[in-house]
VEXGURO-400597 format. One line per field, with one value per residue (C-alpha): y, x, z; residue in three letters; residue number from 1. Coordinates in nm, 3 decimals, m for minus. Layout:
REM VEXGURO-400597
north = Y, ...
east = X, ...
up = Z, ...
aa = ALA, ...
i = NUM, ...
***
This chain:
REM VEXGURO-400597
north = 0.000, 0.339, 0.599, 0.830, 0.564, 0.458, 0.817, 0.860, 0.550, 0.673, 1.004, 0.813, 0.591, 0.889, 1.048, 0.722, 0.699, 1.051, 0.982, 0.656, 0.849, 1.095, 0.811, 0.650, 0.979, 1.042, 0.697, 0.703, 1.045, 0.933, 0.618, 0.807, 1.061, 0.772, 0.639, 0.977, 1.012, 0.661, 0.712, 1.051, 0.984, 0.633, 0.351, 0.512, 0.856, 0.695, 0.494, 0.814, 0.957, 0.640, 0.656, 1.022, 0.953, 0.650, 0.863, 1.136, 0.886, 0.753, 1.102, 1.201, 0.899, 0.953, 1.332, 1.404, 1.231, 1.086, 1.432, 1.336, 1.117, 1.308, 1.638, 1.477, 1.300, 1.598, 1.849, 1.613, 1.528, 1.880, 2.116, 2.403, 2.385, 2.282, 2.595, 2.549, 2.189, 2.289, 2.564, 2.334, 2.063, 2.321, 2.439, 2.080, 2.037, 2.359, 2.232, 1.887, 2.038, 2.271, 1.983, 1.762, 2.038, 2.084, 1.713, 1.670, 1.941, 1.757, 1.406, 1.478, 1.419, 1.088, 0.968, 1.068, 0.897, 1.219, 1.276, 1.651, 1.639, 1.383, 1.586, 1.891, 1.672, 1.537, 1.888, 2.010, 1.718, 1.783, 2.147, 2.024, 1.816, 2.135, 2.254, 1.911, 1.878, 2.213, 2.141, 1.813, 1.999, 2.200, 1.925, 1.668, 1.910, 1.943, 1.569, 1.638, 1.950, 1.934, 1.609, 1.766, 2.026, 1.761, 1.556, 1.860, 1.944, 1.585, 1.563, 1.906, 1.808, 1.479, 1.616, 1.936, 1.725, 1.483, 1.762, 1.957, 1.646, 1.545, 1.891, 1.891, 1.538, 1.637, 1.940, 1.719, 1.914, 1.649, 1.620, 1.502, 1.847, 1.969, 1.671, 1.736, 2.109, 2.033, 1.806, 2.075, 2.349, 2.150, 2.062, 2.432, 2.508, 2.232, 2.373, 2.724, 2.590, 2.391, 2.698, 2.911, 2.653, 2.616, 2.992, 2.966, 2.692, 2.910, 2.681, 2.942, 3.188, 3.063, 3.008, 2.681, 2.570, 2.369, 2.170, 2.023, 1.905, 1.592, 1.444, 1.522, 1.351, 1.055, 0.987, 1.061, 0.823, 0.553, 0.612, 0.588, 0.271, 0.113, 0.222, 0.062, m0.298, m0.252, m0.185, m0.509, m0.701, m0.558, m0.496, m0.740, m1.027, m0.819, m0.715, m1.072, m1.203, m0.939, m1.110, m1.477, m1.524, m1.438, m1.092, m1.241, m1.419, m1.097, m0.916, m1.170, m1.128, m0.746, m0.754, m0.991, m0.767, m0.456, m0.629, m0.761, m0.420, m0.251, m0.251, m0.068, 0.294, 0.244, 0.058, 0.291, 0.560, 0.381, 0.434, 0.789, 0.887, 0.677, 0.797, 1.161, 1.068, 0.826, 1.067, 1.344, 1.150, 1.279, 0.935, 0.745, 0.396, 0.243, 0.455, 0.393, 0.016, 0.035, 0.246, 0.009, m0.302, m0.135, m0.020, m0.365, m0.558, m0.313, m0.307, m0.687, m0.708, m0.426, m0.551, m0.901, m0.768, m0.569, m0.839, m1.160, m1.052, m0.952, m1.295, m1.468, m1.266, m1.286, m1.568, m1.351, m1.005, m1.030, m1.135, m0.863, m0.583, m0.671, m0.894, m1.265, m1.296, m1.241, m1.559, m1.688, m1.399, m1.553, m1.827, m1.571, m1.340, m1.623, m1.687, m1.317, m1.237, m1.329, m1.113, m0.819, m0.847, m0.881, m0.600, m0.357, m0.451, m0.418, m0.060, 0.024, m0.148, 0.045, 0.373, 0.266, 0.201, 0.529, 0.706, 0.567, 0.711, 0.370, 0.383, 0.161, m0.118, m0.098, m0.095, m0.406, m0.599, m0.500, m0.582, m0.937, m0.974, m0.844, m1.099, m1.380, m1.243, m1.274, m1.633, m1.744, m1.586, m1.756, m2.090, m2.071, m1.876, m2.120, m2.420, m2.242, m1.907, m1.658, m1.901, m1.899, m1.520, m1.509, m1.748, m1.534, m1.216, m1.370, m1.507, m1.221, m0.948, m1.187, m1.212, m0.834, m0.804, m1.060, m0.887, m0.545, m0.679, m0.828, m0.488, m0.324, m0.583, m0.543, m0.166, m0.213, m0.245, 0.125, 0.344, 0.649, 0.698, 0.647, 0.908, 0.856, 0.567, 0.564, 0.295, m0.014
east = 0.000, 0.140, 0.215, m0.051, m0.322, m0.209, m0.226, m0.566, m0.698, m0.567, m0.751, m1.058, m1.036, m1.011, m1.316, m1.508, m1.413, m1.541, m1.863, m1.910, m1.893, m2.150, m2.381, m2.349, m2.420, m2.723, m2.873, m2.784, m2.942, m3.264, m3.274, m3.212, m3.481, m3.720, m3.656, m3.734, m4.049, m4.174, m4.124, m4.297, m4.593, m4.691, m4.809, m5.127, m4.992, m4.663, m4.870, m5.016, m4.666, m4.543, m4.829, m4.759, m4.388, m4.458, m4.661, m4.398, m4.134, m4.343, m4.425, m4.058, m3.952, m4.219, m4.246, m3.875, m3.878, m3.533, m3.374, m3.156, m2.958, m3.015, m2.887, m2.571, m2.506, m2.546, m2.370, m2.071, m2.088, m2.127, m1.966, m1.975, m2.357, m2.395, m2.586, m2.834, m2.899, m2.951, m3.195, m3.387, m3.409, m3.526, m3.800, m3.919, m3.926, m4.122, m4.384, m4.418, m4.403, m4.696, m4.894, m4.814, m4.916, m5.252, m5.330, m5.209, m5.437, m5.736, m5.619, m5.516, m5.862, m5.892, m5.548, m5.609, m5.952, m6.099, m5.855, m5.806, m5.449, m5.343, m5.507, m5.305, m4.995, m5.048, m5.097, m4.779, m4.586, m4.721, m4.613, m4.272, m4.251, m4.238, m3.935, m3.772, m3.824, m3.659, m3.385, m3.299, m3.178, m2.933, m2.830, m2.745, m2.570, m2.314, m2.247, m2.096, m1.898, m1.799, m1.844, m1.735, m2.012, m2.258, m2.184, m2.228, m2.564, m2.688, m2.593, m2.732, m3.100, m3.093, m2.844, m3.044, m3.360, m3.238, m3.089, m3.416, m3.626, m3.406, m3.434, m3.813, m3.832, m3.639, m3.867, m4.176, m4.301, m4.314, m4.648, m4.733, m4.756, m4.446, m4.247, m4.368, m4.299, m3.941, m3.900, m4.038, m3.823, m3.500, m3.582, m3.622, m3.292, m3.118, m3.252, m3.133, m2.787, m2.770, m2.869, m2.603, m2.331, m2.447, m2.416, m2.054, m2.000, m2.144, m2.444, m2.720, m2.621, m2.838, m3.194, m3.355, m3.353, m3.632, m3.384, m3.239, m3.574, m3.591, m3.251, m3.311, m3.649, m3.524, m3.241, m3.455, m3.732, m3.470, m3.368, m3.732, m3.774, m3.484, m3.615, m3.960, m3.843, m3.574, m3.851, m4.018, m3.694, m3.628, m3.977, m4.225, m4.125, m4.206, m4.541, m4.642, m4.530, m4.742, m5.046, m4.965, m4.746, m4.793, m4.679, m4.402, m4.250, m4.272, m4.093, m3.810, m3.777, m3.779, m3.497, m3.293, m3.338, m3.231, m2.921, m2.804, m2.857, m2.600, m2.332, m2.539, m2.490, m2.113, m2.064, m2.296, m2.030, m1.822, m2.103, m2.171, m1.813, m1.777, m2.097, m1.997, m1.635, m1.743, m2.007, m1.747, m1.565, m1.229, m1.077, m0.860, m0.979, m0.709, m0.802, m1.172, m1.118, m0.912, m1.174, m1.454, m1.264, m1.170, m1.528, m1.681, m1.417, m1.398, m1.776, m1.780, m1.491, m1.607, m1.966, m1.838, m1.605, m1.890, m2.158, m1.969, m1.873, m2.235, m2.350, m2.092, m2.197, m2.571, m2.648, m2.502, m2.580, m2.947, m3.092, m2.895, m2.982, m3.341, m3.445, m3.476, m3.788, m3.589, m3.379, m3.560, m3.414, m3.065, m3.108, m3.279, m2.979, m2.756, m2.983, m3.010, m2.638, m2.543, m2.827, m2.707, m2.359, m2.488, m2.741, m2.472, m2.246, m2.540, m2.601, m2.246, m2.279, m2.599, m2.415, m2.137, m2.389, m2.567, m2.233, m2.209, m2.553, m2.724, m3.001, m3.220, m2.963, m3.009, m3.386, m3.370, m3.160, m3.378, m3.698, m3.576, m3.476, m3.818, m3.993, m3.785, m3.870, m4.243, m4.206, m3.982, m4.200, m4.507, m4.325, m4.138, m4.349, m4.646, m4.432, m4.146, m4.281, m4.015, m3.739, m3.863, m3.869, m3.513, m3.388, m3.555, m3.401, m3.054, m3.094, m3.253, m2.995, m2.736, m2.934, m2.951, m2.579, m2.478, m2.690, m2.546, m2.190, m2.266, m2.390, m2.071, m1.859, m2.050, m2.005, m1.628, m1.592, m1.670, m1.370, m1.592, m1.875, m2.211, m2.481, m2.765, m2.977, m3.351, m3.605, m3.573
up = 0.000, m0.099, 0.171, 0.024, 0.038, 0.386, 0.515, 0.352, 0.527, 0.862, 0.817, 0.705, 1.014, 1.248, 1.086, 1.118, 1.487, 1.555, 1.366, 1.558, 1.885, 1.749, 1.646, 1.989, 2.168, 1.947, 2.009, 2.378, 2.429, 2.264, 2.477, 2.801, 2.717, 2.655, 3.007, 3.167, 2.956, 3.035, 3.409, 3.408, 3.179, 3.285, 3.057, 2.920, 2.826, 2.722, 2.474, 2.329, 2.300, 2.128, 1.876, 1.797, 1.752, 1.534, 1.295, 1.314, 1.205, 0.916, 0.790, 0.802, 0.596, 0.332, 0.332, 0.307, m0.034, 0.025, 0.028, 0.325, 0.085, m0.239, m0.101, 0.033, m0.297, m0.528, m0.303, m0.289, m0.659, m0.799, m0.552, m0.801, m0.793, m0.430, m0.325, m0.611, m0.508, m0.144, m0.242, m0.477, m0.212, 0.041, m0.194, m0.238, 0.138, 0.191, m0.054, 0.100, 0.449, 0.382, 0.230, 0.530, 0.770, 0.597, 0.588, 0.946, 1.084, 0.937, 1.025, 1.385, 1.543, 1.359, 1.467, 1.829, 1.852, 1.985, 2.272, 2.308, 2.437, 2.178, 1.899, 1.999, 2.015, 1.665, 1.529, 1.693, 1.545, 1.196, 1.233, 1.345, 1.028, 0.820, 1.017, 1.007, 0.631, 0.560, 0.810, 0.637, 0.328, 0.538, 0.780, 0.515, 0.281, 0.562, 0.541, 0.199, 0.289, 0.655, 0.848, 1.177, 1.158, 1.038, 1.349, 1.573, 1.415, 1.441, 1.809, 1.896, 1.892, 2.090, 2.344, 2.400, 2.412, 2.679, 2.893, 2.887, 2.947, 3.241, 3.397, 3.360, 3.498, 3.809, 3.846, 3.813, 3.510, 3.237, 3.058, 2.707, 2.547, 2.729, 2.598, 2.244, 2.277, 2.383, 2.081, 1.852, 2.005, 1.983, 1.621, 1.539, 1.712, 1.515, 1.188, 1.275, 1.364, 1.039, 0.835, 1.005, 0.939, 0.578, 0.542, 0.657, 0.398, 0.122, 0.070, 0.111, m0.162, m0.447, m0.557, m0.650, m1.014, m1.172, m1.380, m1.060, m0.926, m1.138, m1.045, m0.677, m0.685, m0.890, m0.650, m0.345, m0.445, m0.493, m0.132, m0.020, m0.227, m0.039, 0.302, 0.281, 0.220, 0.485, 0.735, 0.625, 0.675, 1.021, 1.164, 1.007, 1.234, 1.543, 1.399, 1.313, 1.651, 1.824, 1.673, 1.730, 2.040, 2.409, 2.515, 2.730, 2.430, 2.230, 2.513, 2.505, 2.129, 2.154, 2.410, 2.192, 1.888, 2.079, 2.218, 1.879, 1.716, 1.940, 1.669, 1.408, 1.528, 1.557, 1.230, 1.037, 1.075, 0.810, 0.560, 0.680, 0.595, 0.279, 0.110, 0.040, m0.041, m0.311, m0.441, m0.475, m0.752, m0.627, m0.561, m0.806, m0.895, m0.674, m0.373, m0.437, m0.443, m0.124, 0.053, m0.043, 0.065, 0.392, 0.451, 0.396, 0.590, 0.879, 0.918, 0.929, 1.177, 1.406, 1.423, 1.504, 1.775, 1.930, 1.917, 2.006, 2.361, 2.422, 2.303, 2.521, 2.825, 2.754, 3.004, 3.282, 3.142, 3.040, 3.379, 3.557, 3.316, 3.223, 3.513, 3.587, 3.375, 3.056, 3.066, 2.757, 2.555, 2.577, 2.311, 2.086, 2.118, 1.997, 1.699, 1.612, 1.649, 1.288, 1.161, 1.372, 1.220, 0.863, 0.906, 1.024, 0.732, 0.493, 0.605, 0.501, 0.163, 0.101, 0.160, m0.078, m0.355, m0.285, m0.312, m0.665, m0.742, m0.730, m0.469, m0.687, m0.661, m0.284, m0.329, m0.548, m0.298, m0.006, m0.196, m0.265, 0.101, 0.208, m0.015, 0.137, 0.482, 0.414, 0.288, 0.575, 0.842, 0.696, 0.696, 1.028, 1.276, 1.291, 1.397, 1.577, 1.701, 1.809, 1.712, 1.353, 1.350, 1.486, 1.218, 0.951, 1.092, 1.066, 0.713, 0.519, 0.601, 0.457, 0.134, 0.102, 0.180, m0.085, m0.349, m0.265, m0.272, m0.611, m0.732, m0.606, m0.784, m1.109, m1.089, m1.061, m1.439, m1.477, m1.405, m1.396, m1.152, m1.323, m1.334, m1.097, m1.209, m1.241, m1.173, m1.386
aa = MET, SER, PRO, ILE, VAL, ASP, ALA, GLY, LEU, ARG, ARG, PHE, GLY, ARG, THR, VAL, ALA, ARG, THR, SER, VAL, CYS, ASN, ALA, VAL, THR, VAL, GLY, SER, ALA, GLY, LEU, ALA, GLY, ILE, PHE, ILE, ALA, ARG, ALA, LEU, GLY, PRO, SER, VAL, ARG, GLY, GLU, TYR, ALA, ALA, ILE, MET, ALA, TRP, PHE, GLY, VAL, VAL, LEU, VAL, VAL, GLY, GLN, LEU, GLY, GLN, THR, ALA, ALA, THR, THR, PHE, PHE, VAL, ALA, ARG, GLU, ARG, ASN, ARG, ALA, ALA, GLU, TYR, VAL, ALA, THR, SER, ARG, ASN, LEU, MET, VAL, GLY, THR, GLY, ILE, LEU, THR, LEU, GLY, VAL, GLY, MET, VAL, ALA, ALA, PRO, LEU, LEU, SER, SER, GLY, SER, GLY, ALA, ALA, THR, ALA, GLY, TYR, ARG, LEU, MET, PHE, ALA, THR, CYS, LEU, VAL, SER, PHE, VAL, GLY, ALA, SER, TYR, VAL, PHE, SER, LEU, GLN, ALA, THR, ASN, LEU, ALA, TRP, TRP, ASN, VAL, VAL, ARG, MET, SER, GLN, PRO, VAL, ALA, TYR, VAL, ILE, THR, ILE, ALA, ALA, LEU, TYR, LEU, ALA, GLY, GLN, LEU, GLU, LEU, MET, ILE, VAL, LEU, ALA, VAL, LEU, SER, GLY, THR, THR, VAL, ALA, GLN, THR, VAL, LEU, ALA, TYR, TRP, LEU, CYS, THR, ARG, GLU, GLY, LEU, THR, ARG, ALA, ARG, GLY, GLU, ARG, THR, LEU, THR, ARG, PRO, LEU, LEU, ARG, TYR, GLY, MET, GLY, HIS, VAL, ALA, SER, THR, ALA, PRO, THR, LEU, VAL, THR, THR, ARG, LEU, GLY, MET, LEU, VAL, LEU, SER, LEU, VAL, VAL, PRO, SER, ALA, ALA, LEU, GLY, HIS, TYR, ALA, VAL, ALA, VAL, SER, VAL, THR, ALA, LEU, ALA, ILE, PRO, VAL, VAL, SER, ALA, VAL, GLY, ASN, VAL, SER, PHE, PRO, ARG, ILE, ALA, SER, ARG, THR, LEU, SER, GLN, ALA, ARG, LEU, ASP, THR, LEU, GLN, ARG, TRP, ALA, VAL, LEU, SER, SER, LEU, VAL, VAL, SER, THR, ILE, LEU, ILE, LEU, PRO, VAL, VAL, ALA, ALA, ALA, PRO, TRP, LEU, VAL, PRO, ARG, VAL, PHE, GLY, GLU, GLY, PHE, ASP, ASP, ALA, VAL, PRO, LEU, ILE, MET, LEU, LEU, ALA, PRO, GLY, GLY, ILE, LEU, LEU, ALA, CYS, GLY, ARG, VAL, CYS, ALA, ASP, LEU, LEU, LYS, GLY, HIS, GLY, ARG, PRO, TYR, ALA, VAL, ALA, GLY, ALA, GLN, THR, ILE, ALA, ALA, ALA, VAL, THR, VAL, VAL, MET, LEU, ALA, ALA, LEU, ILE, PRO, PRO, PHE, GLY, VAL, THR, GLY, ALA, ALA, ILE, THR, ALA, SER, VAL, THR, PRO, GLY, ILE, ALA, LEU, VAL, LEU, MET, LEU, ARG, SER, LEU, ARG, ARG, GLY, ARG, ILE, ASP, THR, MET, HIS, PRO, ALA, THR, GLU, GLY, PRO, ARG
i = 1, 2, 3, 4, 5, 6, 7, 8, 9, 10, 11, 12, 13, 14, 15, 16, 17, 18, 19, 20, 21, 22, 23, 24, 25, 26, 27, 28, 29, 30, 31, 32, 33, 34, 35, 36, 37, 38, 39, 40, 41, 42, 43, 44, 45, 46, 47, 48, 49, 50, 51, 52, 53, 54, 55, 56, 57, 58, 59, 60, 61, 62, 63, 64, 65, 66, 67, 68, 69, 70, 71, 72, 73, 74, 75, 76, 77, 78, 79, 80, 81, 82, 83, 84, 85, 86, 87, 88, 89, 90, 91, 92, 93, 94, 95, 96, 97, 98, 99, 100, 101, 102, 103, 104, 105, 106, 107, 108, 109, 110, 111, 112, 113, 114, 115, 116, 117, 118, 119, 120, 121, 122, 123, 124, 125, 126, 127, 128, 129, 130, 131, 132, 133, 134, 135, 136, 137, 138, 139, 140, 141, 142, 143, 144, 145, 146, 147, 148, 149, 150, 151, 152, 153, 154, 155, 156, 157, 158, 159, 160, 161, 162, 163, 164, 165, 166, 167, 168, 169, 170, 171, 172, 173, 174, 175, 176, 177, 178, 179, 180, 181, 182, 183, 184, 185, 186, 187, 188, 189, 190, 191, 192, 193, 194, 195, 196, 197, 198, 199, 200, 201, 202, 203, 204, 205, 206, 207, 208, 209, 210, 211, 212, 213, 214, 215, 216, 217, 218, 219, 220, 221, 222, 223, 224, 225, 226, 227, 228, 229, 230, 231, 232, 233, 234, 235, 236, 237, 238, 239, 240, 241, 242, 243, 244, 245, 246, 247, 248, 249, 250, 251, 252, 253, 254, 255, 256, 257, 258, 259, 260, 261, 262, 263, 264, 265, 266, 267, 268, 269, 270, 271, 272, 273, 274, 275, 276, 277, 278, 279, 280, 281, 282, 283, 284, 285, 286, 287, 288, 289, 290, 291, 292, 293, 294, 295, 296, 297, 298, 299, 300, 301, 302, 303, 304, 305, 306, 307, 308, 309, 310, 311, 312, 313, 314, 315, 316, 317, 318, 319, 320, 321, 322, 323, 324, 325, 326, 327, 328, 329, 330, 331, 332, 333, 334, 335, 336, 337, 338, 339, 340, 341, 342, 343, 344, 345, 346, 347, 348, 349, 350, 351, 352, 353, 354, 355, 356, 357, 358, 359, 360, 361, 362, 363, 364, 365, 366, 367, 368, 369, 370, 371, 372, 373, 374, 375, 376, 377, 378, 379, 380, 381, 382, 383, 384, 385, 386, 387, 388, 389, 390, 391, 392, 393, 394, 395, 396, 397, 398, 399, 400, 401, 402, 403, 404, 405, 406, 407, 408, 409, 410, 411, 412, 413, 414, 415, 416, 417, 418, 419, 420, 421, 422, 423, 424
***
């Protein structure tokens, strides 16, 4: 390996390490805030909060039209037109945000089943969507231009959120609308911070251009198309089990899934850093090949190193962390461990393909894996219950990973990065 490539990999590794810490802080802050909220609101109101947040998450995935990925890709790929892409993406997000706000105001009473507090909560969250949509264009443009600032912006909201929630919890002031108001306020603050940093990067000095709308939407919808089947692969088993097994068995499975997913936030940093570097088209073919090999192998090794000790310690760890009633989660953790490793590695491969402008290759791989998931769950859950779901969850991420690696290998014959693909 040449000294230049070696030095480049060292810098890349340091950036990945910093991004891993950011990912861990982000996930940890959200989890800690959830504990405070659950303790303060109680089961019933906590359920209303969970329902509101579930809809909030769905609306974000659909309403952002994949601009979280599309903005990063095009800002990295065409730096001379970066400001135009950011402005065009922002205009798209303003349009979808206003539409979402209008629909949400009407739909809120239906979603809340007539509960006054929940109705107000839904309306506040739909209003927050408008801010979050616009903020996405600024936040994710920073991923392409300044990863350090991108990490700061991403951490700012969950860290501010958990600090505020903790203070209100200690003061005995946590209620549903207060929690949602804190979430909305910290989202606004994050958007303002992202806009200010984008201004310093020169990304706010242009107007949107209609000619850029089509490529942004084409790429973005490819990202959305890859997200939906991924949800099937990772969540369908839980949904089916909720209908056919006792709640205790579902609780064991949920704990096992959460334990074996611990590596994902850390390993995802490899993809977070690789995506804009590949999209920028500044790497020679040799350095590109080295980066991709390093990304795939390191994600596999790191996820294995993180998960195997947890699996080995599970018989001792699970009862002490979750309680004696969760002993039955231990064999499920062992079954789900391979899937946790493969899922983390698959996230990185998906980012590599998206860096090449190929989100539809990711969508194709995930769609096939989702179809296999449906078939395996139908065949294995009736006779084996949670064990069948665990086997499925370990097999199907491997299928998606193999298909994405195949797409990466097939793309190797092109020495130039391809233009963004469209649906096939």
